[in-house]
N, CA, C, O and the ligand as a Tripos MOL2 file, in Angstrom:
@<TRIPOS>MOLECULE
protein
  313   311    79     0     0
PROTEIN
NO_CHARGES

@<TRIPOS>ATOM
      1 N         -13.0080   -1.3290    7.9910 N.3       1 MET1
      2 CA        -13.3450   -2.1660    9.1350 C.3       1 MET1
      3 C         -12.2810   -1.9740   10.2160 C.2       1 MET1
      4 O         -11.0870   -1.9000    9.9270 O.2       1 MET1
      5 N         -12.7340   -1.8970   11.4470 N.am      2 CYS2
      6 CA        -11.7950   -1.7570   12.5640 C.3       2 CYS2
      7 C         -11.0000   -3.0560   12.7380 C.2       2 CYS2
      8 O         -11.5950   -4.1230   12.8920 O.2       2 CYS2
      9 N          -9.6540   -2.9790   12.7160 N.am      3 PRO3
     10 CA         -8.8550   -4.1990   12.8610 C.3       3 PRO3
     11 C          -8.8900   -4.7680   14.2690 C.2       3 PRO3
     12 O          -8.4830   -5.9100   14.4830 O.2       3 PRO3
     13 N          -9.3710   -3.9900   15.2320 N.am      4 GLU4
     14 CA         -9.4030   -4.4650   16.6130 C.3       4 GLU4
     15 C         -10.6950   -5.2270   16.9120 C.2       4 GLU4
     16 O         -10.6510   -6.3400   17.4360 O.2       4 GLU4
     17 N         -11.8690   -4.6210   16.5760 N.am      5 CYS5
     18 CA        -13.1580   -5.2200   16.9620 C.3       5 CYS5
     19 C         -14.0040   -5.6090   15.7440 C.2       5 CYS5
     20 O         -15.1160   -6.1130   15.8990 O.2       5 CYS5
     21 N         -13.4760   -5.3740   14.5200 N.am      6 ARG6
     22 CA        -14.1390   -5.7320   13.2640 C.3       6 ARG6
     23 C         -15.4420   -4.9560   13.0350 C.2       6 ARG6
     24 O         -16.2720   -5.3650   12.2230 O.2       6 ARG6
     25 N         -15.6200   -3.8620   13.7360 N.am      7 SER7
     26 CA        -16.7860   -3.0130   13.5230 C.3       7 SER7
     27 C         -16.7100   -2.3630   12.1490 C.2       7 SER7
     28 O         -15.6340   -1.9690   11.6980 O.2       7 SER7
     29 N         -17.8530   -2.2540   11.4890 N.am      8 ALA8
     30 CA        -17.9290   -1.5600   10.1970 C.3       8 ALA8
     31 C         -18.3940   -0.1230   10.3710 C.2       8 ALA8
     32 O         -18.6550    0.5710    9.3870 O.2       8 ALA8
     33 N         -18.5000    0.3250   11.6090 N.am      9 ASN9
     34 CA        -18.9140    1.6930   11.9000 C.3       9 ASN9
     35 C         -17.7210    2.6260   11.7130 C.2       9 ASN9
     36 O         -17.0130    2.9390   12.6700 O.2       9 ASN9
     37 N         -17.5020    3.0710   10.4680 N.am     10 ALA10
     38 CA        -16.3420    3.8930   10.1270 C.3      10 ALA10
     39 C         -16.7880    5.0360    9.2280 C.2      10 ALA10
     40 O         -17.8950    5.0210    8.6890 O.2      10 ALA10
     41 N         -15.9200    6.0240    9.0720 N.am     11 ASP11
     42 CA        -16.2170    7.1090    8.1530 C.3      11 ASP11
     43 C         -14.9240    7.5230    7.4470 C.2      11 ASP11
     44 O         -13.8340    7.0980    7.8290 O.2      11 ASP11
     45 N         -15.0600    8.3670    6.4030 N.am     12 TRP12
     46 CA        -13.9150    8.8270    5.6320 C.3      12 TRP12
     47 C         -13.2260    9.9590    6.3470 C.2      12 TRP12
     48 O         -13.8790   10.8230    6.9320 O.2      12 TRP12
     49 N         -11.8880    9.9600    6.3040 N.am     13 GLN13
     50 CA        -11.1150   11.0490    6.8870 C.3      13 GLN13
     51 C          -9.9480   11.3620    5.9620 C.2      13 GLN13
     52 O          -9.4000   10.4560    5.3350 O.2      13 GLN13
     53 N          -9.5530   12.6510    5.8660 N.am     14 PRO14
     54 CA         -8.3980   12.9840    5.0330 C.3      14 PRO14
     55 C          -7.1110   12.4420    5.6440 C.2      14 PRO14
     56 O          -6.9850   12.3600    6.8650 O.2      14 PRO14
     57 N          -6.1580   12.0730    4.7910 N.am     15 VAL15
     58 CA         -4.8420   11.6210    5.2330 C.3      15 VAL15
     59 C          -3.7790   12.3820    4.4440 C.2      15 VAL15
     60 O          -4.0980   13.1260    3.5170 O.2      15 VAL15
     61 N          -2.5340   12.1920    4.8130 N.am     16 THR16
     62 CA         -1.4460   12.9900    4.2370 C.3      16 THR16
     63 C          -0.9770   12.4890    2.8750 C.2      16 THR16
     64 O          -0.3770   13.2440    2.1090 O.2      16 THR16
     65 N          -1.2440   11.2250    2.5700 N.am     17 GLY17
     66 CA         -0.6810   10.6250    1.3560 C.3      17 GLY17
     67 C           0.6430    9.9290    1.6310 C.2      17 GLY17
     68 O           1.2340    9.3280    0.7340 O.2      17 GLY17
     69 N           1.1080   10.0130    2.8770 N.am     18 ARG18
     70 CA          2.3320    9.3120    3.2610 C.3      18 ARG18
     71 C           1.9720    8.1260    4.1470 C.2      18 ARG18
     72 O           0.9090    8.0890    4.7660 O.2      18 ARG18
     73 N           2.8830    7.1630    4.1930 N.am     19 GLY19
     74 CA          2.6700    5.9890    5.0270 C.3      19 GLY19
     75 C           3.9150    5.1360    5.0250 C.2      19 GLY19
     76 O           4.9970    5.5770    4.6370 O.2      19 GLY19
     77 N           3.7370    3.8920    5.4700 N.am     20 GLU20
     78 CA          4.8700    2.9690    5.4340 C.3      20 GLU20
     79 C           4.3810    1.5900    5.0320 C.2      20 GLU20
     80 O           3.2130    1.2470    5.2100 O.2      20 GLU20
     81 N           5.3020    0.8060    4.4840 N.am     21 VAL21
     82 CA          4.9680   -0.5410    4.0320 C.3      21 VAL21
     83 C           4.6950   -1.4090    5.2600 C.2      21 VAL21
     84 O           5.5640   -1.6050    6.1090 O.2      21 VAL21
     85 N           3.4510   -1.9290    5.3320 N.am     22 TYR22
     86 CA          3.0640   -2.8260    6.4260 C.3      22 TYR22
     87 C           3.4690   -4.2520    6.0770 C.2      22 TYR22
     88 O           4.0200   -4.9730    6.9080 O.2      22 TYR22
     89 N           3.1900   -4.6520    4.8350 N.am     23 THR23
     90 CA          3.6420   -5.9230    4.2980 C.3      23 THR23
     91 C           3.5690   -5.8320    2.7790 C.2      23 THR23
     92 O           2.9620   -4.9030    2.2470 O.2      23 THR23
     93 N           4.1770   -6.7830    2.0740 N.am     24 TYR24
     94 CA          4.1940   -6.7090    0.6060 C.3      24 TYR24
     95 C           4.4950   -8.0750    0.0070 C.2      24 TYR24
     96 O           4.9340   -8.9980    0.6930 O.2      24 TYR24
     97 N           4.2470   -8.1720   -1.2900 N.am     25 THR25
     98 CA          4.6500   -9.3450   -2.0460 C.3      25 THR25
     99 C           5.1280   -8.8790   -3.4170 C.2      25 THR25
    100 O           4.6540   -7.8700   -3.9390 O.2      25 THR25
    101 N           6.0590   -9.6130   -3.9870 N.am     26 VAL26
    102 CA          6.5570   -9.3130   -5.3220 C.3      26 VAL26
    103 C           5.9210  -10.3050   -6.2880 C.2      26 VAL26
    104 O           6.0860  -11.5160   -6.1420 O.2      26 VAL26
    105 N           5.1910   -9.7860   -7.2780 N.am     27 VAL27
    106 CA          4.4650  -10.6110   -8.2460 C.3      27 VAL27
    107 C           5.3090  -10.7330   -9.5090 C.2      27 VAL27
    108 O           5.6810   -9.7310  -10.1210 O.2      27 VAL27
    109 N           5.6060  -11.9680   -9.8880 N.am     28 ASN28
    110 CA          6.4260  -12.2180  -11.0690 C.3      28 ASN28
    111 C           5.6440  -12.8290  -12.2200 C.2      28 ASN28
    112 O           6.2160  -13.1410  -13.2640 O.2      28 ASN28
    113 N           4.3330  -13.0030  -12.0360 N.am     29 ARG29
    114 CA          3.4760  -13.5270  -13.1020 C.3      29 ARG29
    115 C           2.4740  -12.4490  -13.4680 C.2      29 ARG29
    116 O           2.0540  -11.6920  -12.5930 O.2      29 ARG29
    117 N           2.0770  -12.3510  -14.7240 N.am     30 PRO30
    118 CA          1.1730  -11.2790  -15.1450 C.3      30 PRO30
    119 C          -0.1870  -11.3430  -14.4310 C.2      30 PRO30
    120 O          -0.7820  -12.4130  -14.3010 O.2      30 PRO30
    121 N          -0.6600  -10.1920  -13.9780 N.am     31 ILE31
    122 CA         -1.9870  -10.0700  -13.3710 C.3      31 ILE31
    123 C          -2.9670   -9.5850  -14.4350 C.2      31 ILE31
    124 O          -4.1080  -10.0420  -14.5020 O.2      31 ILE31
    125 N          -2.5060   -8.6570  -15.2600 N.am     32 ALA32
    126 CA         -3.3350   -8.0700  -16.3010 C.3      32 ALA32
    127 C          -2.4520   -7.7520  -17.4980 C.2      32 ALA32
    128 O          -1.2350   -7.6250  -17.3650 O.2      32 ALA32
    129 N          -3.0650   -7.6240  -18.6530 N.am     33 ALA33
    130 CA         -2.3270   -7.2830  -19.8680 C.3      33 ALA33
    131 C          -1.6030   -5.9660  -19.6700 C.2      33 ALA33
    132 O          -2.1830   -5.0050  -19.1650 O.2      33 ALA33
    133 N          -0.3500   -5.9160  -20.0630 N.am     34 GLY34
    134 CA          0.4240   -4.6880  -19.9730 C.3      34 GLY34
    135 C           1.0170   -4.4230  -18.6030 C.2      34 GLY34
    136 O           1.7050   -3.4200  -18.4130 O.2      34 GLY34
    137 N           0.7660   -5.3000  -17.6510 N.am     35 GLN35
    138 CA          1.2920   -5.1080  -16.2980 C.3      35 GLN35
    139 C           2.8010   -5.2880  -16.3070 C.2      35 GLN35
    140 O           3.2890   -6.3330  -16.7390 O.2      35 GLN35
    141 N           3.5610   -4.2830  -15.8350 N.am     36 PRO36
    142 CA          5.0090   -4.4700  -15.7810 C.3      36 PRO36
    143 C           5.3880   -5.5230  -14.7480 C.2      36 PRO36
    144 O           4.7460   -5.6340  -13.7040 O.2      36 PRO36
    145 N           6.4150   -6.2830  -15.0360 N.am     37 LEU37
    146 CA          6.8700   -7.3260  -14.1070 C.3      37 LEU37
    147 C           8.3200   -7.0840  -13.7460 C.2      37 LEU37
    148 O           9.0750   -6.6140  -14.5970 O.2      37 LEU37
    149 N           8.7440   -7.3770  -12.5440 N.am     38 PRO38
    150 CA          7.8760   -7.7260  -11.4230 C.3      38 PRO38
    151 C           7.0990   -6.5120  -10.9120 C.2      38 PRO38
    152 O           7.5170   -5.3690  -11.0940 O.2      38 PRO38
    153 N           5.9640   -6.7840  -10.2700 N.am     39 THR39
    154 CA          5.1350   -5.7550   -9.6440 C.3      39 THR39
    155 C           5.1250   -5.9880   -8.1370 C.2      39 THR39
    156 O           4.9770   -7.1210   -7.6800 O.2      39 THR39
    157 N           5.2820   -4.9240   -7.3770 N.am     40 VAL40
    158 CA          5.2270   -5.0250   -5.9220 C.3      40 VAL40
    159 C           3.8450   -4.5940   -5.4560 C.2      40 VAL40
    160 O           3.4390   -3.4550   -5.6850 O.2      40 VAL40
    161 N           3.1160   -5.5040   -4.7990 N.am     41 ILE41
    162 CA          1.8140   -5.2060   -4.2090 C.3      41 ILE41
    163 C           2.0350   -5.0830   -2.7010 C.2      41 ILE41
    164 O           2.6020   -5.9800   -2.0770 O.2      41 ILE41
    165 N           1.5880   -3.9750   -2.1230 N.am     42 ALA42
    166 CA          1.8800   -3.7150   -0.7070 C.3      42 ALA42
    167 C           0.6320   -3.2940    0.0490 C.2      42 ALA42
    168 O          -0.2910   -2.7080   -0.5170 O.2      42 ALA42
    169 N           0.6210   -3.6030    1.3400 N.am     43 VAL43
    170 CA         -0.3490   -3.0360    2.2750 C.3      43 VAL43
    171 C           0.3600   -1.8580    2.9320 C.2      43 VAL43
    172 O           1.4190   -2.0150    3.5390 O.2      43 VAL43
    173 N          -0.2400   -0.6750    2.8020 N.am     44 ILE44
    174 CA          0.3590    0.5570    3.2960 C.3      44 ILE44
    175 C          -0.3660    1.0100    4.5560 C.2      44 ILE44
    176 O          -1.5860    1.1720    4.5490 O.2      44 ILE44
    177 N           0.3880    1.2160    5.6430 N.am     45 ALA45
    178 CA         -0.1670    1.8070    6.8700 C.3      45 ALA45
    179 C          -0.1270    3.3150    6.6880 C.2      45 ALA45
    180 O           0.9460    3.9010    6.5470 O.2      45 ALA45
    181 N          -1.2980    3.9420    6.6900 N.am     46 LEU46
    182 CA         -1.4120    5.3640    6.3800 C.3      46 LEU46
    183 C          -1.0570    6.2410    7.5770 C.2      46 LEU46
    184 O          -1.5790    6.0470    8.6750 O.2      46 LEU46
    185 N          -0.1740    7.1990    7.3570 N.am     47 GLU47
    186 CA          0.2700    8.1270    8.4030 C.3      47 GLU47
    187 C          -0.9050    8.9460    8.9310 C.2      47 GLU47
    188 O          -1.6980    9.4730    8.1510 O.2      47 GLU47
    189 N          -1.0140    9.0510   10.2340 N.am     48 GLY48
    190 CA         -2.0020    9.9090   10.8570 C.3      48 GLY48
    191 C          -3.4320    9.4590   10.6800 C.2      48 GLY48
    192 O          -4.3530   10.2670   10.7980 O.2      48 GLY48
    193 N          -3.6400    8.1760   10.3970 N.am     49 SER49
    194 CA         -4.9910    7.6880   10.1080 C.3      49 SER49
    195 C          -5.6020    6.9200   11.2710 C.2      49 SER49
    196 O          -6.7530    6.4930   11.1910 O.2      49 SER49
    197 N          -4.8570    6.7400   12.3380 N.am     50 GLY50
    198 CA         -5.3710    5.9520   13.4490 C.3      50 GLY50
    199 C          -5.3600    4.4650   13.1570 C.2      50 GLY50
    200 O          -6.0900    3.7110   13.8010 O.2      50 GLY50
    201 N          -4.5530    4.0230   12.2020 N.am     51 GLY51
    202 CA         -4.3960    2.5950   11.9460 C.3      51 GLY51
    203 C          -4.9590    2.1210   10.6240 C.2      51 GLY51
    204 O          -4.9250    0.9220   10.3440 O.2      51 GLY51
    205 N          -5.4760    3.0200    9.8000 N.am     52 ALA52
    206 CA         -6.0280    2.5950    8.5110 C.3      52 ALA52
    207 C          -4.9150    2.1140    7.5820 C.2      52 ALA52
    208 O          -3.8010    2.6360    7.5990 O.2      52 ALA52
    209 N          -5.2410    1.1130    6.7780 N.am     53 ARG53
    210 CA         -4.3040    0.5640    5.8020 C.3      53 ARG53
    211 C          -4.9880    0.4750    4.4550 C.2      53 ARG53
    212 O          -6.2110    0.3600    4.3740 O.2      53 ARG53
    213 N          -4.1970    0.5310    3.4020 N.am     54 MET54
    214 CA         -4.7380    0.3590    2.0600 C.3      54 MET54
    215 C          -3.7840   -0.4910    1.2410 C.2      54 MET54
    216 O          -2.5940   -0.5770    1.5440 O.2      54 MET54
    217 N          -4.3160   -1.1200    0.2000 N.am     55 ILE55
    218 CA         -3.5120   -1.9430   -0.6970 C.3      55 ILE55
    219 C          -3.1860   -1.1280   -1.9320 C.2      55 ILE55
    220 O          -4.0520   -0.4440   -2.4780 O.2      55 ILE55
    221 N          -1.9380   -1.2000   -2.3750 N.am     56 SER56
    222 CA         -1.5190   -0.4820   -3.5710 C.3      56 SER56
    223 C          -0.3340   -1.2020   -4.1950 C.2      56 SER56
    224 O           0.2950   -2.0490   -3.5600 O.2      56 SER56
    225 N          -0.0360   -0.8630   -5.4340 N.am     57 ASN57
    226 CA          1.2370   -1.2840   -6.0020 C.3      57 ASN57
    227 C           2.2640   -0.2020   -5.7030 C.2      57 ASN57
    228 O           1.9120    0.9620   -5.5150 O.2      57 ASN57
    229 N           3.5380   -0.5890   -5.6610 N.am     58 LEU58
    230 CA          4.6200    0.3630   -5.4390 C.3      58 LEU58
    231 C           5.2870    0.6450   -6.7710 C.2      58 LEU58
    232 O           5.5140   -0.2690   -7.5640 O.2      58 LEU58
    233 N           5.6020    1.9090   -7.0210 N.am     59 VAL59
    234 CA          6.3000    2.2990   -8.2440 C.3      59 VAL59
    235 C           7.5400    3.0950   -7.8600 C.2      59 VAL59
    236 O           7.6200    3.6590   -6.7680 O.2      59 VAL59
    237 N           8.5020    3.1320   -8.7720 N.am     60 GLY60
    238 CA          9.6920    3.9520   -8.5670 C.3      60 GLY60
    239 C          10.6710    3.3760   -7.5710 C.2      60 GLY60
    240 O          11.4970    4.1040   -7.0210 O.2      60 GLY60
    241 N          10.5910    2.0650   -7.3270 N.am     61 VAL61
    242 CA         11.5180    1.4340   -6.3900 C.3      61 VAL61
    243 C          11.9010    0.0610   -6.9380 C.2      61 VAL61
    244 O          11.0750   -0.6300   -7.5350 O.2      61 VAL61
    245 N          13.1490   -0.3240   -6.7320 N.am     62 ASP62
    246 CA         13.6130   -1.6670   -7.0930 C.3      62 ASP62
    247 C          12.9120   -2.6750   -6.1820 C.2      62 ASP62
    248 O          13.0230   -2.5590   -4.9610 O.2      62 ASP62
    249 N          12.1950   -3.6600   -6.7310 N.am     63 PRO63
    250 CA         11.4900   -4.6210   -5.8770 C.3      63 PRO63
    251 C          12.3940   -5.2810   -4.8350 C.2      63 PRO63
    252 O          11.9310   -5.6210   -3.7460 O.2      63 PRO63
    253 N          13.6650   -5.4650   -5.1530 N.am     64 ALA64
    254 CA         14.5880   -6.0970   -4.2050 C.3      64 ALA64
    255 C          14.9290   -5.1720   -3.0410 C.2      64 ALA64
    256 O          15.4630   -5.6230   -2.0280 O.2      64 ALA64
    257 N          14.6260   -3.8840   -3.1780 N.am     65 ALA65
    258 CA         14.9580   -2.9110   -2.1300 C.3      65 ALA65
    259 C          13.7920   -2.6260   -1.1970 C.2      65 ALA65
    260 O          13.9520   -1.8940   -0.2210 O.2      65 ALA65
    261 N          12.5980   -3.2010   -1.4840 N.am     66 VAL66
    262 CA         11.4180   -2.9390   -0.6480 C.3      66 VAL66
    263 C          11.5810   -3.6350    0.6970 C.2      66 VAL66
    264 O          12.0150   -4.7850    0.7630 O.2      66 VAL66
    265 N          11.2260   -2.9240    1.7760 N.am     67 GLU67
    266 CA         11.3120   -3.4800    3.1260 C.3      67 GLU67
    267 C          10.0700   -3.0970    3.9190 C.2      67 GLU67
    268 O           9.4760   -2.0440    3.6850 O.2      67 GLU67
    269 N           9.6830   -3.9470    4.8520 N.am     68 ILE68
    270 CA          8.6070   -3.6120    5.7880 C.3      68 ILE68
    271 C           9.0580   -2.4020    6.6060 C.2      68 ILE68
    272 O          10.1820   -2.3660    7.1050 O.2      68 ILE68
    273 N           8.1760   -1.4180    6.7360 N.am     69 GLY69
    274 CA          8.4900   -0.1980    7.4760 C.3      69 GLY69
    275 C           9.0370    0.9160    6.5980 C.2      69 GLY69
    276 O           9.2230    2.0440    7.0560 O.2      69 GLY69
    277 N           9.2950    0.5950    5.3250 N.am     70 MET70
    278 CA          9.8370    1.5980    4.3930 C.3      70 MET70
    279 C           8.8240    2.7290    4.1930 C.2      70 MET70
    280 O           7.6470    2.4580    3.9510 O.2      70 MET70
    281 N           9.2590    3.9900    4.2890 N.am     71 PRO71
    282 CA          8.3310    5.0870    4.0470 C.3      71 PRO71
    283 C           7.9450    5.1700    2.5650 C.2      71 PRO71
    284 O           8.7840    4.9680    1.6860 O.2      71 PRO71
    285 N           6.6860    5.4640    2.3010 N.am     72 VAL72
    286 CA          6.1810    5.5980    0.9360 C.3      72 VAL72
    287 C           5.2690    6.8210    0.8560 C.2      72 VAL72
    288 O           4.7820    7.3180    1.8710 O.2      72 VAL72
    289 N           5.0520    7.2860   -0.3550 N.am     73 GLU73
    290 CA          4.1890    8.4470   -0.5600 C.3      73 GLU73
    291 C           3.3260    8.2060   -1.7980 C.2      73 GLU73
    292 O           3.7800    7.6280   -2.7850 O.2      73 GLU73
    293 N           2.0830    8.6580   -1.7270 N.am     74 LEU74
    294 CA          1.1340    8.4890   -2.8250 C.3      74 LEU74
    295 C           1.5580    9.2810   -4.0660 C.2      74 LEU74
    296 O           1.9310   10.4500   -3.9690 O.2      74 LEU74
    297 N           1.4970    8.6390   -5.2160 N.am     75 VAL75
    298 CA          1.6300    9.3500   -6.4900 C.3      75 VAL75
    299 C           0.4790    8.8890   -7.3800 C.2      75 VAL75
    300 O           0.0300    7.7460   -7.3050 O.2      75 VAL75
    301 N           0.0180    9.8030   -8.2160 N.am     76 TRP76
    302 CA         -1.0520    9.4760   -9.1710 C.3      76 TRP76
    303 C          -0.4260    9.2710  -10.5340 C.2      76 TRP76
    304 O           0.3820   10.0890  -10.9740 O.2      76 TRP76
    305 N          -0.7820    8.2060  -11.1990 N.am     77 ARG77
    306 CA         -0.3250    7.9680  -12.5750 C.3      77 ARG77
    307 C          -1.5530    7.8180  -13.4430 C.2      77 ARG77
    308 O          -2.4780    7.0730  -13.1190 O.2      77 ARG77
    309 N          -1.5480    8.5380  -14.5530 N.am     78 THR78
    310 CA         -2.6940    8.4750  -15.4610 C.3      78 THR78
    311 C          -2.2680    7.8910  -16.7900 C.2      78 THR78
    312 O          -3.0910    7.7530  -17.6950 O.2      78 THR78
    313 ZN        -12.9250   -1.1370   16.9490 Zn       79 ZN79
@<TRIPOS>BOND
     1     1     2 1
     2     2     3 1
     3     3     4 2
     4     3     5 am
     5     5     6 1
     6     6     7 1
     7     7     8 2
     8     7     9 am
     9     9    10 1
    10    10    11 1
    11    11    12 2
    12    11    13 am
    13    13    14 1
    14    14    15 1
    15    15    16 2
    16    15    17 am
    17    17    18 1
    18    18    19 1
    19    19    20 2
    20    19    21 am
    21    21    22 1
    22    22    23 1
    23    23    24 2
    24    23    25 am
    25    25    26 1
    26    26    27 1
    27    27    28 2
    28    27    29 am
    29    29    30 1
    30    30    31 1
    31    31    32 2
    32    31    33 am
    33    33    34 1
    34    34    35 1
    35    35    36 2
    36    35    37 am
    37    37    38 1
    38    38    39 1
    39    39    40 2
    40    39    41 am
    41    41    42 1
    42    42    43 1
    43    43    44 2
    44    43    45 am
    45    45    46 1
    46    46    47 1
    47    47    48 2
    48    47    49 am
    49    49    50 1
    50    50    51 1
    51    51    52 2
    52    51    53 am
    53    53    54 1
    54    54    55 1
    55    55    56 2
    56    55    57 am
    57    57    58 1
    58    58    59 1
    59    59    60 2
    60    59    61 am
    61    61    62 1
    62    62    63 1
    63    63    64 2
    64    63    65 am
    65    65    66 1
    66    66    67 1
    67    67    68 2
    68    67    69 am
    69    69    70 1
    70    70    71 1
    71    71    72 2
    72    71    73 am
    73    73    74 1
    74    74    75 1
    75    75    76 2
    76    75    77 am
    77    77    78 1
    78    78    79 1
    79    79    80 2
    80    79    81 am
    81    81    82 1
    82    82    83 1
    83    83    84 2
    84    83    85 am
    85    85    86 1
    86    86    87 1
    87    87    88 2
    88    87    89 am
    89    89    90 1
    90    90    91 1
    91    91    92 2
    92    91    93 am
    93    93    94 1
    94    94    95 1
    95    95    96 2
    96    95    97 am
    97    97    98 1
    98    98    99 1
    99    99   100 2
   100    99   101 am
   101   101   102 1
   102   102   103 1
   103   103   104 2
   104   103   105 am
   105   105   106 1
   106   106   107 1
   107   107   108 2
   108   107   109 am
   109   109   110 1
   110   110   111 1
   111   111   112 2
   112   111   113 am
   113   113   114 1
   114   114   115 1
   115   115   116 2
   116   115   117 am
   117   117   118 1
   118   118   119 1
   119   119   120 2
   120   119   121 am
   121   121   122 1
   122   122   123 1
   123   123   124 2
   124   123   125 am
   125   125   126 1
   126   126   127 1
   127   127   128 2
   128   127   129 am
   129   129   130 1
   130   130   131 1
   131   131   132 2
   132   131   133 am
   133   133   134 1
   134   134   135 1
   135   135   136 2
   136   135   137 am
   137   137   138 1
   138   138   139 1
   139   139   140 2
   140   139   141 am
   141   141   142 1
   142   142   143 1
   143   143   144 2
   144   143   145 am
   145   145   146 1
   146   146   147 1
   147   147   148 2
   148   147   149 am
   149   149   150 1
   150   150   151 1
   151   151   152 2
   152   151   153 am
   153   153   154 1
   154   154   155 1
   155   155   156 2
   156   155   157 am
   157   157   158 1
   158   158   159 1
   159   159   160 2
   160   159   161 am
   161   161   162 1
   162   162   163 1
   163   163   164 2
   164   163   165 am
   165   165   166 1
   166   166   167 1
   167   167   168 2
   168   167   169 am
   169   169   170 1
   170   170   171 1
   171   171   172 2
   172   171   173 am
   173   173   174 1
   174   174   175 1
   175   175   176 2
   176   175   177 am
   177   177   178 1
   178   178   179 1
   179   179   180 2
   180   179   181 am
   181   181   182 1
   182   182   183 1
   183   183   184 2
   184   183   185 am
   185   185   186 1
   186   186   187 1
   187   187   188 2
   188   187   189 am
   189   189   190 1
   190   190   191 1
   191   191   192 2
   192   191   193 am
   193   193   194 1
   194   194   195 1
   195   195   196 2
   196   195   197 am
   197   197   198 1
   198   198   199 1
   199   199   200 2
   200   199   201 am
   201   201   202 1
   202   202   203 1
   203   203   204 2
   204   203   205 am
   205   205   206 1
   206   206   207 1
   207   207   208 2
   208   207   209 am
   209   209   210 1
   210   210   211 1
   211   211   212 2
   212   211   213 am
   213   213   214 1
   214   214   215 1
   215   215   216 2
   216   215   217 am
   217   217   218 1
   218   218   219 1
   219   219   220 2
   220   219   221 am
   221   221   222 1
   222   222   223 1
   223   223   224 2
   224   223   225 am
   225   225   226 1
   226   226   227 1
   227   227   228 2
   228   227   229 am
   229   229   230 1
   230   230   231 1
   231   231   232 2
   232   231   233 am
   233   233   234 1
   234   234   235 1
   235   235   236 2
   236   235   237 am
   237   237   238 1
   238   238   239 1
   239   239   240 2
   240   239   241 am
   241   241   242 1
   242   242   243 1
   243   243   244 2
   244   243   245 am
   245   245   246 1
   246   246   247 1
   247   247   248 2
   248   247   249 am
   249   249   250 1
   250   250   251 1
   251   251   252 2
   252   251   253 am
   253   253   254 1
   254   254   255 1
   255   255   256 2
   256   255   257 am
   257   257   258 1
   258   258   259 1
   259   259   260 2
   260   259   261 am
   261   261   262 1
   262   262   263 1
   263   263   264 2
   264   263   265 am
   265   265   266 1
   266   266   267 1
   267   267   268 2
   268   267   269 am
   269   269   270 1
   270   270   271 1
   271   271   272 2
   272   271   273 am
   273   273   274 1
   274   274   275 1
   275   275   276 2
   276   275   277 am
   277   277   278 1
   278   278   279 1
   279   279   280 2
   280   279   281 am
   281   281   282 1
   282   282   283 1
   283   283   284 2
   284   283   285 am
   285   285   286 1
   286   286   287 1
   287   287   288 2
   288   287   289 am
   289   289   290 1
   290   290   291 1
   291   291   292 2
   292   291   293 am
   293   293   294 1
   294   294   295 1
   295   295   296 2
   296   295   297 am
   297   297   298 1
   298   298   299 1
   299   299   300 2
   300   299   301 am
   301   301   302 1
   302   302   303 1
   303   303   304 2
   304   303   305 am
   305   305   306 1
   306   306   307 1
   307   307   308 2
   308   307   309 am
   309   309   310 1
   310   310   311 1
   311   311   312 2
@<TRIPOS>SUBSTRUCTURE
     1 MET1         2 RESIDUE 1 A MET
     2 CYS2         6 RESIDUE 1 A CYS
     3 PRO3        10 RESIDUE 1 A PRO
     4 GLU4        14 RESIDUE 1 A GLU
     5 CYS5        18 RESIDUE 1 A CYS
     6 ARG6        22 RESIDUE 1 A ARG
     7 SER7        26 RESIDUE 1 A SER
     8 ALA8        30 RESIDUE 1 A ALA
     9 ASN9        34 RESIDUE 1 A ASN
    10 ALA10       38 RESIDUE 1 A ALA
    11 ASP11       42 RESIDUE 1 A ASP
    12 TRP12       46 RESIDUE 1 A TRP
    13 GLN13       50 RESIDUE 1 A GLN
    14 PRO14       54 RESIDUE 1 A PRO
    15 VAL15       58 RESIDUE 1 A VAL
    16 THR16       62 RESIDUE 1 A THR
    17 GLY17       66 RESIDUE 1 A GLY
    18 ARG18       70 RESIDUE 1 A ARG
    19 GLY19       74 RESIDUE 1 A GLY
    20 GLU20       78 RESIDUE 1 A GLU
    21 VAL21       82 RESIDUE 1 A VAL
    22 TYR22       86 RESIDUE 1 A TYR
    23 THR23       90 RESIDUE 1 A THR
    24 TYR24       94 RESIDUE 1 A TYR
    25 THR25       98 RESIDUE 1 A THR
    26 VAL26      102 RESIDUE 1 A VAL
    27 VAL27      106 RESIDUE 1 A VAL
    28 ASN28      110 RESIDUE 1 A ASN
    29 ARG29      114 RESIDUE 1 A ARG
    30 PRO30      118 RESIDUE 1 A PRO
    31 ILE31      122 RESIDUE 1 A ILE
    32 ALA32      126 RESIDUE 1 A ALA
    33 ALA33      130 RESIDUE 1 A ALA
    34 GLY34      134 RESIDUE 1 A GLY
    35 GLN35      138 RESIDUE 1 A GLN
    36 PRO36      142 RESIDUE 1 A PRO
    37 LEU37      146 RESIDUE 1 A LEU
    38 PRO38      150 RESIDUE 1 A PRO
    39 THR39      154 RESIDUE 1 A THR
    40 VAL40      158 RESIDUE 1 A VAL
    41 ILE41      162 RESIDUE 1 A ILE
    42 ALA42      166 RESIDUE 1 A ALA
    43 VAL43      170 RESIDUE 1 A VAL
    44 ILE44      174 RESIDUE 1 A ILE
    45 ALA45      178 RESIDUE 1 A ALA
    46 LEU46      182 RESIDUE 1 A LEU
    47 GLU47      186 RESIDUE 1 A GLU
    48 GLY48      190 RESIDUE 1 A GLY
    49 SER49      194 RESIDUE 1 A SER
    50 GLY50      198 RESIDUE 1 A GLY
    51 GLY51      202 RESIDUE 1 A GLY
    52 ALA52      206 RESIDUE 1 A ALA
    53 ARG53      210 RESIDUE 1 A ARG
    54 MET54      214 RESIDUE 1 A MET
    55 ILE55      218 RESIDUE 1 A ILE
    56 SER56      222 RESIDUE 1 A SER
    57 ASN57      226 RESIDUE 1 A ASN
    58 LEU58      230 RESIDUE 1 A LEU
    59 VAL59      234 RESIDUE 1 A VAL
    60 GLY60      238 RESIDUE 1 A GLY
    61 VAL61      242 RESIDUE 1 A VAL
    62 ASP62      246 RESIDUE 1 A ASP
    63 PRO63      250 RESIDUE 1 A PRO
    64 ALA64      254 RESIDUE 1 A ALA
    65 ALA65      258 RESIDUE 1 A ALA
    66 VAL66      262 RESIDUE 1 A VAL
    67 GLU67      266 RESIDUE 1 A GLU
    68 ILE68      270 RESIDUE 1 A ILE
    69 GLY69      274 RESIDUE 1 A GLY
    70 MET70      278 RESIDUE 1 A MET
    71 PRO71      282 RESIDUE 1 A PRO
    72 VAL72      286 RESIDUE 1 A VAL
    73 GLU73      290 RESIDUE 1 A GLU
    74 LEU74      294 RESIDUE 1 A LEU
    75 VAL75      298 RESIDUE 1 A VAL
    76 TRP76      302 RESIDUE 1 A TRP
    77 ARG77      306 RESIDUE 1 A ARG
    78 THR78      310 RESIDUE 1 A THR
    79 ZN79       313 GROUP 0 **** ****
């Protein structure tokens, strides 16, 4: 959805997999079985996307070190 006019007229476009933390929260209570705690849930502003954002958890970083504007990169964990 367009954050400016709320239009749903959108399509898929490739992105780089890099972005920056737009906002985040640190979760200290279990969300699901086996979920490591604390977990950082963040809204990521995607690089080169024209303003698209996505929600993800952050891995490989101390939750106390997370900052708005921090650069992040997509990793796949299976
Ligand atoms: Zn719009």
